[in-house]
C-alpha positions in Angstrom: 4.6 12.6 -28.5 5.2 10.2 -25.6 6.0 6.6 -26.4 5.5 3.6 -24.0 7.7 0.5 -24.4 8.2 -2.6 -22.3 11.5 -3.7 -20.8 12.4 -6.7 -18.8 15.1 -7.0 -16.1 15.8 -8.0 -12.6 12.8 -6.1 -11.3 10.4 -7.7 -13.8 8.6 -6.1 -16.7 8.4 -2.3 -16.5 6.8 0.4 -18.5 9.2 3.0 -19.8 7.6 6.3 -20.8 9.8 8.2 -23.3 9.1 11.8 -24.2 11.2 13.2 -27.0 10.4 16.8 -26.0 12.3 16.4 -22.7 16.0 15.7 -22.2 15.5 13.9 -19.0 16.0 10.1 -18.9 12.8 8.0 -19.4 10.5 7.6 -16.4 10.4 4.1 -15.2 7.1 2.9 -13.9 7.2 -0.1 -11.5 5.6 -3.3 -12.8 3.5 -3.4 -9.6 2.0 -1.1 -7.1 2.3 -1.6 -3.3 -0.9 -2.4 -1.4 0.2 -0.5 1.6 2.9 1.6 3.2 4.1 0.8 6.8 5.3 3.8 8.8 7.8 3.2 11.6 9.9 5.6 13.7 13.5 6.1 12.6 14.8 5.4 16.1 13.5 1.8 15.9 14.4 0.9 12.3 16.8 -1.9 11.5 17.6 -4.4 8.7 15.3 -6.9 10.4 12.3 -4.6 11.0 10.1 -5.8 8.1 10.8 -9.5 9.0 10.0 -8.9 12.7 6.8 -7.2 11.8 5.8 -10.2 9.8 6.6 -12.5 12.7 4.5 -10.4 15.1 1.6 -10.6 12.7 1.9 -14.3 12.4 2.0 -14.8 16.1 -1.2 -12.6 16.3 -2.9 -14.9 13.8 -1.8 -18.0 15.7 -3.2 -16.6 19.0 -6.4 -14.9 17.9 -7.3 -16.7 14.6 -5.8 -20.2 14.9 -7.7 -21.7 12.0 -9.4 -20.5 8.8 -12.9 -20.7 10.3 -12.2 -18.4 13.2 -10.2 -16.2 10.8 -13.2 -15.9 8.5 -15.6 -15.0 11.4 -13.2 -12.4 12.7 -13.4 -10.6 9.3 -17.0 -11.5 8.6 -16.1 -13.0 5.3 -18.9 -14.0 3.0 -20.4 -17.3 4.3 -18.4 -17.4 7.5 -21.6 -18.0 9.5 -21.9 -21.4 7.8 -18.4 -22.6 8.7 -17.9 -25.2 11.5 -16.8 -24.1 15.0 -15.9 -27.5 16.3 -12.1 -28.0 16.1 -12.4 -31.6 14.8 -14.8 -30.6 12.0 -12.6 -27.7 11.1 -9.5 -30.0 10.8 -11.5 -32.4 8.6 -12.6 -29.7 6.3 -9.1 -28.2 6.2 -7.7 -31.6 5.0 -10.2 -31.7 2.2 -9.3 -28.2 1.2 -5.6 -29.0 1.1 -6.0 -32.2 -1.0 -8.6 -31.0 -3.5 -9.4 -27.3 -3.2 -11.0 -26.9 -6.6 -13.3 -29.8 -6.0 -14.5 -28.5 -2.7 -14.8 -25.0 -4.1 -17.7 -26.2 -6.2 -19.3 -27.9 -3.3 -18.6 -25.4 -0.5 -17.7 -22.0 -1.8 -17.7 -20.3 1.6 -15.2 -22.8 3.1 -12.9 -22.6 0.0 -13.0 -18.7 0.1 -12.2 -18.5 3.8 -9.4 -21.1 3.5 -7.9 -19.4 0.4 -7.8 -16.0 2.0 -6.4 -17.4 5.2 -3.7 -19.4 3.4 -2.6 -16.5 1.2 -2.4 -14.2 4.2 -0.1 -16.6 6.0 2.1 -17.1 3.0 2.4 -13.4 2.3 3.3 -12.7 6.0 6.1 -15.3 5.7 7.3 -14.3 2.3 6.9 -10.5 2.0 5.2 -9.1 5.1 6.0 -5.5 4.1 5.9 -4.2 0.5 6.6 -0.6 1.3 8.3 0.8 4.4 8.7 4.4 5.3 11.3 5.4 7.9 9.6 8.2 9.7 11.1 11.4 11.1 7.8 13.1 11.5 4.6 12.2 13.4 5.8 8.6 14.1 9.1 9.9 15.5 8.3 13.2 17.2 10.6 16.0 18.2 14.0 15.1 19.6 17.2 17.0 20.4 19.3 18.0 17.4 22.0 15.5 18.3 19.5 12.7 18.7 17.8 13.2 15.3 21.2 13.5 13.7 22.2 10.2 15.1 19.0 8.5 14.1 19.2 9.9 10.6 22.7 8.4 10.3 21.9 5.0 11.9 18.6 4.5 10.0 20.3 5.3 6.7 23.1 2.9 7.5 20.6 0.1 8.3 18.7 0.7 5.1 22.0 0.6 3.2 22.9 -2.8 4.7 19.4 -4.1 3.7 20.0 -2.8 0.2 23.4 -4.4 -0.2 22.2 -7.7 1.2 19.1 -7.6 -1.0 16.8 -7.6 2.0 15.3 -4.2 1.4 11.5 -3.9 0.8 10.4 -3.6 -2.8 9.4 0.0 -2.1 11.2 2.1 0.4 12.1 5.6 1.6 11.9 8.0 4.5 9.7 10.9 5.7 11.3 14.2 6.8 9.6 16.9 8.7 7.6 19.6 7.0 9.4 22.4 5.1 7.3 25.0 7.0 9.5 27.7 8.6 9.3 26.2 12.1 10.8 22.8 11.0 12.6 23.7 7.8 16.1 23.6 9.2 15.6 20.2 10.9 13.9 18.7 7.8 16.8 19.8 5.5 19.4 18.5 7.9 17.8 15.1 8.2 17.4 14.9 4.4 21.1 15.6 3.9 22.4 13.3 6.6 20.3 10.4 5.6 21.0 10.6 1.9 24.8 11.3 2.3 25.1 8.4 4.8 23.2 6.0 2.5 25.1 7.0 -0.7 28.4 6.8 1.1 27.8 3.2 2.1 26.4 2.1 -1.3 28.9 3.8 -3.6 26.3 6.3 -4.8 23.6 3.7 -5.6 19.9 4.0 -4.7 17.3 1.3 -4.9 14.5 1.7 -7.4 11.1 2.7 -5.9 12.9 4.8 -3.3 11.2 8.1 -2.3 11.5 11.0 0.1 8.1 11.8 1.6 7.2 15.5 2.2 4.5 16.0 4.8 2.0 18.8 5.4 2.5 20.3 2.0 0.9 23.7 1.7 2.7 25.5 -1.1 4.4 24.8 -4.4 7.5 26.5 -3.1 8.0 23.7 -0.6 7.8 21.0 -3.3 10.2 23.0 -5.5 12.6 23.5 -2.6 12.8 19.8 -1.9 13.3 18.9 -5.6 16.0 21.5 -5.9 17.9 20.0 -3.1 17.5 16.5 -4.5 18.7 17.7 -7.9 21.8 19.1 -6.3 22.5 15.8 -4.5 22.0 13.9 -7.8 24.4 16.1 -9.6 27.1 15.9 -6.9 26.7 12.1 -6.7 26.5 11.4 -10.4 23.0 10.0 -10.2 20.5 10.1 -13.0 18.4 13.2 -13.1 15.1 12.8 -11.3 16.1 9.4 -9.9 15.2 10.3 -6.3 11.4 10.4 -6.3 9.1 12.2 -3.9 5.8 11.7 -2.3 3.5 14.5 -1.2 1.2 14.4 1.8 -2.1 16.2 1.4 -3.2 17.0 5.0 -4.7 20.5 4.9 -7.7 22.0 3.1 -5.4 24.5 1.4 -3.6 21.6 -0.3 -6.9 20.5 -1.9 -8.3 23.9 -2.8 -6.2 27.1 -2.9 -7.3 30.6 -1.6 -9.1 31.3 -4.9 -11.1 28.1 -4.7 -9.1 26.3 -7.4 -8.0 22.7 -7.1 -4.5 23.0 -5.7 -3.3 19.4 -5.6 -2.4 19.1 -9.3 -0.2 22.2 -9.1 1.6 20.7 -6.2 2.3 17.5 -8.1 3.3 19.5 -11.3 5.8 21.5 -9.2 7.8 18.3 -8.7 8.4 18.2 -12.5 8.0 14.4 -12.8 9.5 13.4 -9.5 6.2 12.8 -7.7 5.2 9.1 -7.6 2.3 9.3 -5.2 0.1 11.6 -3.1 -0.8 10.5 0.4 -4.0 11.7 2.0 -3.8 12.4 5.8 -7.3 12.1 7.1 -6.7 13.1 10.7 -4.7 16.3 10.1 -7.2 17.2 7.4 -10.4 16.8 9.6 -8.6 18.5 12.5 -7.9 21.5 10.3 -11.7 21.6 9.4 -12.5 21.9 13.1 -14.1 18.4 13.3 -13.9 17.1 16.9 -11.5 14.3 17.7 -14.3 11.8 18.4 -15.6 12.3 14.8 -12.3 12.4 13.0 -12.2 9.3 10.8 -10.9 8.1 7.5 -14.6 7.5 6.4 -15.8 11.0 7.4 -17.8 12.7 4.5 -15.3 15.5 4.5 -12.6 13.0 3.6 -14.7 11.4 0.9 -15.0 14.8 -0.8 -11.2 15.5 -0.5 -10.3 12.1 -1.9 -12.6 12.4 -4.8 -11.2 15.9 -5.7 -7.6 14.5 -5.5 -8.7 11.5 -7.6 -10.2 13.6 -10.3 -7.3 16.1 -10.3 -4.7 13.3 -10.7 -6.6 11.0 -13.1 -4.4 9.9 -16.0 -1.1 11.2 -14.5 0.1 7.8 -13.2 0.5 9.3 -9.7 -0.7 6.9 -7.1 -3.2 8.1 -4.5 -2.6 6.6 -1.1 -5.4 6.6 1.5 -5.1 7.2 5.2 -4.8 5.1 8.3 -7.0 3.2 10.7 -6.3 4.5 14.2 -8.1 1.7 16.1 -5.2 -0.7 16.8 -5.9 -4.5 16.9 -4.1 -5.0 20.2 -4.9 -6.9 23.4 -6.3 -5.0 26.4 -4.6 -7.2 29.1 -0.9 -7.7 28.7 0.1 -9.6 31.9 1.5 -13.1 31.7 -1.2 -15.0 33.4 -4.8 -14.2 32.2 -8.2 -15.5 33.3 -10.5 -17.0 30.7 -12.6 -13.8 30.8 -9.5 -11.7 30.1 -8.4 -13.9 27.3 -11.9 -13.5 25.7 -11.8 -9.8 26.1 -8.3 -9.7 24.5 -9.7 -11.7 21.5 -12.6 -9.3 21.3 -10.3 -6.2 21.2 -8.0 -7.7 18.6 -10.9 -8.9 16.4 -12.6 -5.5 16.6 -9.4 -3.7 15.5 -8.9 -6.2 12.7 -12.4 -5.8 11.5 -12.3 -2.0 11.5 -9.0 -2.0 9.5 -10.4 -4.7 7.1 -13.5 -2.6 6.4 -11.5 0.5 5.9 -9.0 -1.2 3.5 -11.9 -2.8 1.6 -13.8 0.5 1.2 -10.6 2.2 0.0 -10.0 -0.4 -2.6 -13.6 -0.4 -3.8 -13.3 3.4 -4.3 -10.1 3.0 -6.4 -7.5 3.6 -3.7 -5.4 0.5 -3.7 -2.8 1.6 -1.2 -3.2 3.0 2.4 -1.2 3.0 5.6 -0.4 0.4 8.3 1.0 1.5 11.6 1.0 -1.7 13.7 2.2 -5.2 12.8 -1.1 -6.7 13.8 -2.8 -4.5 11.1 -0.9 -6.5 8.5 -3.2 -9.5 9.1 -6.3 -7.3 8.3 -4.4 -5.7 5.4 -3.8 -8.9 3.5 -7.1 -10.4 4.5 -8.9 -7.5 2.9 -6.6 -7.4 -0.2 -7.0 -11.1 -0.9 -10.7 -11.2 -0.1 -11.2 -8.3 -2.5 -9.5 -10.0 -5.4 -10.5 -13.6 -4.8 -14.2 -12.7 -4.3 -14.4 -11.1 -7.8 -11.9 -13.2 -9.7 -14.3 -15.8 -11.3 -17.0 -13.3 -12.3 -14.4 -10.9 -13.7 -12.6 -13.6 -15.6 -15.9 -14.7 -17.2 -16.6 -11.1 -18.3 -13.1 -10.8 -19.8 -13.5 -14.2 -21.6 -16.9 -13.2 -23.0 -15.6 -9.9 -24.2 -12.6 -11.5 -25.9 -14.7 -14.1 -27.6 -16.9 -11.3 -29.1 -13.7 -9.8 -30.6 -13.9 -6.5 -28.7 -17.6 -5.9 -29.2 -19.7 -4.8 -26.3 -21.0 -7.8 -24.4 -23.6 -8.8 -21.8 -22.5 -11.3 -19.0 -25.6 -12.1 -17.0 -27.0 -8.6 -16.5 -23.7 -6.8 -16.7 -22.9 -4.8 -19.8 -19.2 -4.6 -20.8 -17.5 -2.3 -23.4 -13.9 -1.3 -23.9 -14.0 1.1 -20.9 -15.2 -1.5 -18.4 -12.8 -4.1 -19.8 -9.9 -1.7 -19.1 -11.1 -1.8 -15.5 -11.1 -5.6 -15.6 -7.5 -5.7 -16.9 -6.5 -3.2 -14.1 -8.2 -5.6 -11.6 -6.1 -8.6 -12.8 -2.9 -6.6 -13.1 -3.2 -5.5 -9.4 -4.3 -8.9 -8.3 -1.2 -10.5 -10.0 1.0 -7.9 -8.5 0.0 -8.6 -4.9 0.0 -12.3 -5.3 -3.8 -12.9 -5.1 -3.5 -15.0 -8.2 -0.8 -15.8 -10.9 -0.8 -15.0 -14.6 -1.2 -18.7 -15.3 -4.3 -18.8 -13.1 -5.8 -15.8 -14.9 -5.0 -17.4 -18.2 -6.7 -20.6 -17.2 -9.8 -18.7 -16.0 -10.1 -16.4 -19.1 -9.0 -18.9 -21.7 -6.2 -16.6 -23.0 -2.8 -15.5 -21.7 -3.1 -12.4 -19.7 -0.4 -10.4 -21.6 -2.6 -10.6 -24.7 -5.5 -9.0 -22.8 -3.2 -6.3 -21.4 -1.7 -5.5 -24.8 -5.1 -5.3 -26.4 
């Protein structure tokens, strides 16, 4: 029978799942889950890539949302229509928010909410703009000559090794190889071996925790087994703990959701990894293309994608494997890029950026509401919408959820009614999950949750 225990170390509190039936080392589950994954071409990766992405995002905010009021209107935050547009009035309100936020929260909820989301987004982009970065040798990289990809596999691994040794690596990291289909098998294997050997040579056979190899366009269990077999060989040769190198599987074809006999295929693909698989990524655009949906109608919110995500979600429920939603392809970038712009061109640029921001904000918000707390970012400007959506999601529901949790606790685990909302043990588990994820991404702290609920959060979690 499996046993779960808590440990505490440099990476924070982690759950360790021990299974006496297996000889493998315990599986370590990270104490937090990333809210996104940023894909970037291997040819452009360096130690400073995450920091530079954050700086670009901050510059974008400064130019296209210079204050919390305009920021709120760009994302259509609740109550944003009531916020001032006059710069003097905005500054006056901002000073009040900085000096006594809780007092103004009671008087002007819309202003406090917009300001809080704006401030947390800026702070996050300064402190940790990228939580999870994937060095890409597939779609974000393209096809190059053999010598060119060999060189980029070596250089990208070397840069990541420097980041690791200098403790500047993102909390979650890894790289994506090409598919193990016959046409790209040899190239994928070669990149895998060059990257890992280069990295391990430079780090004395050490790998960061939360490091993964991403396998795209998975169509068969044999591909998963092949990758895991090669990783096991590297672990043995390098003296690494068994199953330390984790994998991610990308579900991008109908055959990876349902097999030829009409059975759900995704669980068998995950099981083929024998405990290595940490997450499954859904690729909406390859998937809709494979269904024959025309390019103009391919979208992360297409009904065909809703069905596929729901099937994956049901198949992997209770496994601990994260499900990662897809990407927004409308980029929040300016239309005019010349140095001198007319007022009309500046306005058009703002409209283009705000439109791209809003689309990504809406997609991220919809994903989170449906239980998919991680999805992709492709452009640094998308980081603004990412964190705006994440913090708006958690802050908008914090007070109500804290009251529900407080009421349930006071009734000593009996089912309770908060307003017209009925809570029992199942819904309270959802509330605990909400607060765990909110704490993990920095939406609020454990002490803030404790103050709102009247009890330390670890007591809720343990109960």
